[in-house]
Structure formats: structure tokens, C-alpha cells
ZAPA-518057 format. One record per residue: residue in three letters; residue number from 1; x, y, z of N, C-alpha, C, CB in turn. Coordinates in pm, whole numbers, plus 50000, padded with zeros to 5 digits. Each point is the difference from the previous one (the first is absolute). Glycine has a CB too. Example, Ala and Ser with C-alpha at 12.3 -4.5 7.8 and 13.67 -1.06 7.14 Angstrom:
# residues 2
> residu,num,nu,nv,nw,cau,cav,caw,cu,cv,cw,cbu,cbv,cbw
> ALA,1,51319,49431,50780,49911,50119,50000,50090,50120,50000,49811,49883,50125
> SER,2,50154,50222,49803,50082,50119,50006,49923,50109,50073,50118,49937,49785
***
This chain:
# residues 182
> residu,num,nu,nv,nw,cau,cav,caw,cu,cv,cw,cbu,cbv,cbw
> UNK,1,45767,49302,47791,50123,49935,49974,49982,49861,50070,50145,50224,49983
> UNK,2,49893,49671,49954,49986,49858,50058,50130,49970,50056,49829,49917,49836
> UNK,3,50173,50074,50299,50120,49960,50064,49971,49894,50101,50097,50221,49961
> UNK,4,49988,49700,50070,49965,49892,50083,50038,50031,50137,50022,49843,49817
> UNK,5,49912,50124,50280,50011,50031,50142,50054,49874,50063,49807,50171,50001
> UNK,6,50288,49837,50083,50040,49906,50093,49899,49948,50114,50212,50107,49943
> UNK,7,49779,49769,50069,49886,49954,50099,50076,49889,50087,49779,50044,49830
> UNK,8,50207,49961,50301,50057,49901,50073,49885,49900,50040,50190,50161,50078
> UNK,9,49829,49712,49883,49911,49890,50024,50052,49914,50104,49924,50009,49776
> UNK,10,49987,49986,50330,50061,49909,50122,50005,49852,49957,49898,50156,50186
> UNK,11,50208,49776,49858,50019,49861,49971,49922,49917,50117,50241,50048,49875
> UNK,12,49710,49839,50078,49936,49912,50098,50111,49905,50052,49764,50013,49882
> UNK,13,50265,49976,50233,50087,49901,50053,49937,49885,50046,50138,50165,50054
> UNK,14,49913,49714,49902,49933,49870,50041,50042,49955,50123,49977,49938,49785
> UNK,15,50154,50083,50250,50046,49938,50117,50070,50127,50085,50034,49744,49875
> UNK,16,49969,50227,50259,50065,50096,50099,50144,49994,49981,49821,49973,50169
> UNK,17,50245,50156,49838,50148,50002,49998,50028,50060,50146,50038,50036,49722
> UNK,18,50065,49877,50330,50050,50039,50144,50115,50110,49980,49949,49749,50106
> UNK,19,50029,50342,49988,50095,50107,50008,50125,49943,50067,49818,50180,50009
> UNK,20,50295,49866,49952,50124,49961,50058,50017,50050,50143,50093,49998,49774
> UNK,21,49977,49935,50321,50014,50044,50137,50066,50140,49996,50020,49755,50089
> UNK,22,49937,50321,50027,50033,50150,50009,50140,50025,49978,49823,50034,50156
> UNK,23,50273,49901,49885,50135,50030,49978,50069,49953,49872,49999,49998,50235
> UNK,24,49918,49920,49692,50064,49941,49887,49972,50077,49867,49982,49779,50121
> UNK,25,49959,50343,49897,49966,50091,49875,50130,50066,49956,49755,50053,50079
> UNK,26,50286,49921,49811,50130,50057,49943,49968,50057,49863,50150,49829,50124
> UNK,27,49897,50286,49850,49991,50050,49861,50070,49930,49899,49973,50200,50094
> UNK,28,49975,49781,49774,50087,49925,49903,50136,50059,49984,49800,49936,49880
> UNK,29,50291,49971,50095,50129,50042,49989,50033,50086,49875,50048,49799,50129
> UNK,30,50016,50308,49874,50028,50076,49881,49892,50103,49962,50128,49803,49925
> UNK,31,49770,50207,50150,49887,50090,49963,50004,50115,50082,49860,49821,49930
> UNK,32,50163,50178,50193,49993,50112,50084,50124,50072,50014,49831,49892,50109
> UNK,33,50190,50249,49853,50115,50067,50019,49992,50091,50116,50043,49977,49769
> UNK,34,50046,50004,50332,49996,50088,50119,50053,50122,49976,50013,49824,50136
> UNK,35,50112,50203,49810,50053,50114,49971,50100,49995,49908,49938,50060,50194
> UNK,36,50097,50047,49737,50094,50008,49894,50133,50045,50084,49818,50065,49792
> UNK,37,50293,49888,50147,50137,50021,50075,50027,50151,50033,50098,49795,49873
> UNK,38,49852,50301,50031,50040,50132,50020,49877,50090,50038,50194,49960,49835
> UNK,39,49707,49962,50222,49884,50076,50038,50044,50083,50122,49830,49822,49910
> UNK,40,50086,50280,50113,50018,50100,50101,50002,49918,50146,49872,50197,49842
> UNK,41,50213,49840,50243,50017,49937,50136,50076,49869,50008,49792,50106,50050
> UNK,42,50276,49871,49843,50085,49865,49991,50155,50047,50019,49823,49869,49822
> UNK,43,50243,50025,50206,50144,50015,50001,50069,50054,49868,49986,49814,50165
> UNK,44,49962,50137,49722,50043,50032,49873,49966,50151,49966,49971,49753,49935
> UNK,45,49925,50287,50103,49948,50136,49990,50096,50083,50082,49753,49930,49968
> UNK,46,50264,50045,50134,50080,50080,50094,50162,50005,49941,49826,49922,50218
> UNK,47,50213,49966,49738,50136,49989,49943,50011,50088,49870,50022,49758,50098
> UNK,48,49868,50243,49814,50009,50083,49875,49987,50146,50041,49897,49815,49852
> UNK,49,50035,50223,50248,49987,50131,50035,50144,50048,50050,49742,49968,50057
> UNK,50,50319,49954,50024,50134,50038,50051,50089,49995,49891,49962,49919,50221
> UNK,51,50036,49992,49675,50095,50008,49882,49963,50150,49919,50011,49704,49972
> UNK,52,49866,50316,50021,49964,50137,49922,50066,50113,50085,49760,49917,49900
> UNK,53,50226,50077,50227,50057,50119,50089,50156,50004,49979,49808,49975,50189
> UNK,54,50255,49905,49818,50145,50010,49982,50046,50037,49851,50016,49827,50191
> UNK,55,49917,50122,49711,50040,50050,49866,49974,50142,49987,49957,49785,49904
> UNK,56,49914,50258,50139,49962,50147,49975,50104,50087,50089,49729,49946,49959
> UNK,57,50298,50009,50151,50104,50079,50089,50132,49998,49928,49887,49936,50224
> UNK,58,50153,49970,49724,50144,49992,49928,49986,50098,49884,50057,49742,50056
> UNK,59,49837,50236,49863,49995,50084,49877,49997,50145,50034,49881,49822,49882
> UNK,60,50036,50222,50209,49997,50143,50050,50130,50044,50053,49766,49976,50056
> UNK,61,50295,49955,50034,50134,50037,50062,50118,50005,49907,49917,49898,50200
> UNK,62,50090,50015,49691,50095,50002,49910,49983,50111,49911,50023,49772,50024
> UNK,63,49854,50244,49939,49980,50128,49909,50019,50123,50079,49834,49884,49857
> UNK,64,50126,50126,50261,50030,50131,50075,50140,50026,50031,49789,49977,50098
> UNK,65,50292,49916,49914,50133,50014,50033,50079,50040,49870,49973,49831,50194
> UNK,66,49973,50172,49689,50071,50031,49867,50046,50147,50028,49851,49839,49828
> UNK,67,50259,50179,50111,50059,50133,50002,49905,50109,49957,50214,49893,49957
> UNK,68,49727,50103,49922,49934,50100,49943,49870,49966,49937,50211,50090,49975
> UNK,69,49701,49808,50089,49893,49953,49942,49890,50114,49981,50066,49773,50096
> UNK,70,49921,50325,49986,49911,50095,49998,50011,50095,49876,50000,49973,50246
> UNK,71,50121,50032,49703,50035,50088,49877,50012,49918,49885,50119,50162,50129
> UNK,72,49869,49705,49871,50021,49922,49896,49881,49978,49897,50162,49906,50156
> UNK,73,49725,50063,49903,49883,49988,49920,49883,49970,50080,50132,49931,49820
> UNK,74,49747,50116,50140,49875,49981,50060,49964,49862,50030,49939,50193,49891
> UNK,75,50101,49716,50024,49978,49861,50013,50049,49946,50146,50027,49981,49737
> UNK,76,50079,50080,50304,50076,49940,50115,49927,50065,50125,50243,49970,49870
> UNK,77,49711,50160,50115,49910,50068,50092,49880,49922,50038,50076,50203,49906
> UNK,78,49866,49732,49997,49862,49924,50032,50025,49874,50086,49897,50077,49773
> UNK,79,50233,49867,50206,50009,49867,50063,50018,50007,50148,50095,49917,49794
> UNK,80,49973,50195,50266,50009,50006,50146,49866,50010,50066,50217,50105,49976
> UNK,81,49700,49985,49985,49875,50018,50083,49907,49863,49985,50008,50277,49961
> UNK,82,49991,49682,49908,49914,49880,49967,50039,49872,50098,49984,50088,49739
> UNK,83,50147,49891,50262,50045,49884,50099,50009,50030,50146,50127,49922,49817
> UNK,84,49868,50202,50209,49981,50029,50146,49843,49976,50036,50205,50183,49999
> UNK,85,49705,49862,49909,49867,49962,50029,49968,49850,50003,49948,50212,49903
> UNK,86,50111,49717,49999,49991,49856,49990,50065,49932,50123,50003,50021,49747
> UNK,87,50113,50027,50304,50050,49962,50122,49918,50009,50124,50188,50059,49894
> UNK,88,49744,50056,50116,49911,50032,50104,49867,49907,50003,50097,50240,49982
> UNK,89,49850,49737,49889,49893,49911,49974,50040,49852,50047,49925,50155,49800
> UNK,90,50183,49798,50161,50051,49876,50029,50025,49986,50149,50094,49992,49773
> UNK,91,49964,50117,50284,50024,49970,50151,49867,50003,50080,50234,50107,49986
> UNK,92,49667,49978,49970,49867,49993,50070,49938,49848,49983,49956,50269,49951
> UNK,93,50048,49685,49922,49939,49864,49987,50083,49898,50040,49877,50073,49830
> UNK,94,50249,49929,50185,50070,49894,50075,49977,50001,50144,50165,50008,49834
> UNK,95,49812,50118,50223,49954,49995,50140,49862,49940,50019,50138,50196,50038
> UNK,96,49770,49825,49874,49867,49955,49998,50011,49848,49984,49905,50221,49904
> UNK,97,50176,49723,50006,50008,49857,49989,50057,49944,50111,50013,50013,49778
> UNK,98,50102,50051,50286,50061,49943,50110,49891,49996,50123,50241,50087,49910
> UNK,99,49686,50011,50100,49904,50007,50113,49896,49894,49992,50035,50241,50012
> UNK,100,49911,49721,49859,49910,49907,49960,50058,49869,50030,49905,50146,49831
> UNK,101,50216,49836,50151,50065,49878,50019,50021,49971,50158,50114,50032,49762
> UNK,102,49910,50078,50299,50017,49975,50164,49856,49970,50066,50211,50176,50014
> UNK,103,49701,49896,49939,49863,49970,50074,49923,49896,49918,49981,50242,50098
> UNK,104,50066,49705,49796,49938,49898,49925,49869,50039,49945,50117,49845,50134
> UNK,105,49870,50268,49812,49894,50066,49943,50007,50003,49847,49986,50130,50208
> UNK,106,49897,49850,49734,49983,50004,49849,49985,50133,49948,49897,49789,50008
> UNK,107,50176,50245,49878,49982,50132,49933,49932,49972,49876,50201,50104,50098
> UNK,108,49716,49799,49879,49944,49965,49875,49854,50041,49987,50160,49815,49993
> UNK,109,49797,50309,50082,49883,50051,49988,49993,50066,49864,49981,50019,50244
> UNK,110,49893,49986,49684,50008,50061,49863,50038,50151,50001,49825,49834,49928
> UNK,111,50122,50227,50165,50038,50159,50001,50156,50022,50015,49767,50060,50117
> UNK,112,50279,49862,49965,50142,50018,50030,50084,49954,49884,49955,49971,50241
> UNK,113,50017,49920,49695,50073,49961,49896,49983,50086,49883,49989,49786,50089
> UNK,114,49879,50280,49890,49985,50089,49885,50101,50137,50010,49738,49906,49984
> UNK,115,50268,50149,50166,50099,50100,50029,50149,49959,49955,49846,50068,50196
> UNK,116,50175,49811,49849,50146,49956,49974,50032,49986,49852,49999,49875,50216
> UNK,117,49906,50065,49716,50014,49994,49853,50014,50143,49941,49862,49784,49996
> UNK,118,50049,50301,50034,50000,50127,49941,50128,50089,50030,49751,49979,50016
> UNK,119,50289,50005,50111,50134,50060,50039,50121,49945,49933,49901,50038,50210
> UNK,120,50096,49830,49787,50112,49928,49921,50010,50047,49850,49962,49794,50152
> UNK,121,49925,50211,49785,49979,50061,49855,50055,50132,49998,49792,49877,49958
> UNK,122,50164,50205,50119,50054,50134,49983,50143,50026,50036,49780,50062,50038
> UNK,123,50262,49874,50071,50148,50020,50046,50083,49919,49892,49949,50022,50273
> UNK,124,49994,49859,49678,50096,49927,49909,50000,50072,49865,49960,49771,50116
> UNK,125,49930,50280,49828,49999,50066,49881,50099,50126,50005,49757,49913,49963
> UNK,126,50225,50170,50138,50079,50123,50033,50155,49962,50004,49797,50101,50142
> UNK,127,50238,49811,49936,50135,49948,50017,50062,49951,49871,49936,49937,50228
> UNK,128,49985,49977,49705,50033,49963,49877,50034,50093,49883,49874,49837,50084
> UNK,129,50038,50256,49916,50015,50115,49915,50128,50081,50031,49750,50007,49982
> UNK,130,50266,50010,50146,50134,50084,50039,50121,49933,49982,49883,50109,50161
> UNK,131,50111,49741,49848,50111,49917,49967,50023,49997,49839,49950,49858,50221
> UNK,132,49946,50133,49710,50007,50020,49859,50064,50122,49934,49813,49872,50024
> UNK,133,50143,50245,50046,50064,50134,49969,50147,50004,50034,49783,50110,50044
> UNK,134,50256,49846,50076,50137,49996,50033,50079,49903,49931,49936,50077,50201
> UNK,135,49997,49813,49756,50091,49910,49904,50010,50053,49870,49938,49805,50112
> UNK,136,49970,50284,49846,50019,50043,49859,50102,50123,50011,49748,49922,49915
> UNK,137,50255,50165,50177,50104,50106,50022,50151,49917,50014,49808,50178,50133
> UNK,138,50193,49721,49936,50111,49927,50025,50059,49938,49868,49908,49960,50232
> UNK,139,50009,49975,49697,50043,49952,49859,50043,50113,49912,49840,49811,50015
> UNK,140,50085,50290,49997,50052,50126,49907,50136,50039,50037,49772,50097,49978
> UNK,141,50254,49920,50167,50126,50034,50045,50118,49908,49963,49873,50102,50174
> UNK,142,50081,49756,49831,50089,49898,49973,50043,50000,49862,49903,49877,50171
> UNK,143,49999,50165,49729,50041,50005,49857,50084,50103,49964,49809,49906,49952
> UNK,144,50180,50205,50122,50090,50117,49984,50119,49985,50094,49805,50151,49937
> UNK,145,50289,49788,50042,50111,49971,50091,50051,50115,50078,50060,49830,49849
> UNK,146,49936,50283,50083,50049,50118,50063,49922,50034,50136,50067,50081,49762
> UNK,147,49787,49916,50228,49919,50021,50088,50021,49896,50133,49853,50099,49798
> UNK,148,50187,49777,50158,50008,49901,50099,50128,50019,50079,49864,49846,49859
> UNK,149,50235,50186,50070,50122,50026,50071,49991,50114,50098,50117,49913,49807
> UNK,150,49795,50193,50148,49990,50119,50070,49921,49977,50133,50014,50127,49778
> UNK,151,49878,49783,50212,49899,49983,50112,50014,49868,50072,49843,50141,49874
> UNK,152,50233,49774,50076,49997,49859,50073,49884,49917,49980,50124,50097,50165
> UNK,153,49864,49841,49729,49875,49930,49965,49988,49864,50092,50013,50100,49744
> UNK,154,50084,49859,50318,49987,49867,50073,49906,50016,50120,50238,49931,49932
> UNK,155,49772,50180,50137,49927,50036,50104,49844,50007,49956,50211,50123,50096
> UNK,156,49756,49944,49785,49857,50008,49946,49957,49871,49965,50027,50219,49914
> UNK,157,50066,49687,50035,49952,49872,49945,49964,49912,50125,50150,50017,49779
> UNK,158,49928,49994,50324,49978,49925,50129,49865,50035,50045,50241,49999,50068
> UNK,159,49734,50135,49941,49871,50049,50059,49877,49962,49916,50126,50191,50100
> UNK,160,49880,49811,49758,49902,49955,49910,49986,49845,50020,50052,50195,49832
> UNK,161,50043,49730,50181,49978,49866,50017,49930,49965,50136,50199,49967,49850
> UNK,162,49840,50105,50249,49919,49980,50143,49856,50040,49993,50208,50050,50126
> UNK,163,49785,50052,49777,49860,50049,49980,49910,49907,49933,50088,50217,49990
> UNK,164,49973,49716,49903,49924,49901,49928,49973,49879,50086,50100,50080,49789
> UNK,165,49993,49868,50301,49990,49890,50092,49878,50033,50098,50262,49948,49982
> UNK,166,49740,50169,50060,49877,50042,50077,49881,49988,49940,50122,50139,50099
> UNK,167,49867,49908,49766,49884,49994,49926,49954,49841,49979,50071,50235,49885
> UNK,168,50029,49678,50083,49963,49869,49982,49959,49931,50126,50147,50000,49813
> UNK,169,49882,50048,50315,49951,49946,50116,49856,50037,50038,50232,49998,50063
> UNK,170,49714,50121,49876,49867,50049,50012,49915,49907,49923,50069,50237,50029
> UNK,171,49976,49729,49851,49921,49913,49912,49922,49881,50056,50165,50067,49849
> UNK,172,49904,49852,50227,49916,49881,50042,49907,50052,50126,50195,49813,49918
> UNK,173,49829,50275,50156,49897,50039,50096,49875,50047,49933,50176,50059,50157
> UNK,174,49857,50039,49744,49887,50049,49916,49907,49903,49947,50142,50167,49942
> UNK,175,49937,49738,49975,49927,49893,49926,49911,49905,50106,50203,50002,49808
> UNK,176,49855,49964,50308,49922,49930,50086,49884,50064,50062,50193,49891,50030
> UNK,177,49822,50240,50000,49911,50087,50067,49880,50009,49899,50189,50135,50138
> UNK,178,49852,49878,49724,49889,50010,49898,49919,49859,49985,50146,50184,49868
> UNK,179,49923,49715,50146,49942,49875,49992,49896,49985,50128,50222,49904,49868
> UNK,180,49819,50148,50244,49919,49976,50118,49876,50090,49990,50206,49937,50141
> UNK,181,49800,50171,49786,49892,50104,49985,49896,49937,49891,50171,50215,50056
> UNK,182,49882,49736,49841,49917,49934,49904,49950,49872,50051,50121,50108,49825
***
């Protein structure tokens, strides 16, 4: 197979080039990216983790406080444990982000970011599936007005809305973590 190979040929320099003074070396503007806003260990990451925790807690608490969600549908039963787990995940990572901010330590090591991205993917997919299942059951109950009057769909709709808000708060952290891994 005839393929070309790259070769580096040294250039001959006719004149000497002076190096800039020691303190004057600056990276070109717009080329070096120090960190992404939602990268692990930043204020934005900590804020999104707290938002995930708040929305997941509200979704689980509202669904748990519904009168008869355990006898209504299995779609509702999946929402509470999924968002309790997401709330715990978000609480732990908000604490880790807060600690990293306090001690000014970076969380951008490749292994850590891989674990964060994998955890966000698993937690986000599970909670999104639970929110979609609960939304489907809620829409079914809403279409059948007799069921909605009997069970009180407003509570279920509020829980599902908070569940989706929590899922939408997971998306940016997962996306940035995947960008940092690749």
C-alpha cells in the first residue's frame, strides 16, 4: 500500500529571535480556556446541584404527601425512590463542590470527572424515566375526568413538573462533565 508519511523538516533560521522577558509571556487571547462555568468544583456546579436537590426533594415530598399515590399507579411509585436517590446524589455532590470551593481545589481530574459523568447519566436517565412514567399516568388520569376528580390531579401535576425541573438541572452538569472527559 502506497501511503505518504509525515516528515518534519527543520527550518534553518537566518537571524536570532529574542525571547520576550520572563514576566511578559501571555497566552494568546481567546485560545486558552481555563474552565467551563458548570465544571465540577465551581459555583455554578454547586448551584445546579442545590437546584437538583431542591426540585427532587419537592417532587418526592409532594408525591409522597398525595392521599393515595401508592394505590394509584406503579408510575407514581417509581417517582419517589428515583428522586430520593437523585436528591442524595445531588446532596453529596453539592457538598463535594462546596468543599472544593472552600479549599480552592480542582475536581477536574479525569477519573473523578468520568465517575461524575457516569453517575449523572445513570441518575438522570433513571429520574427522567420515572418522571415520564408519572407524567403518562397523570395525563391518563387527566383525560379521564372521573379519575382526576377522585384522586386530585393537581398534586400529581405539581410533582411531575418538579421532577422534570430536576431532570433539566441534571442535563448541564452531565453535558459539561462529558465534554471534560472527551
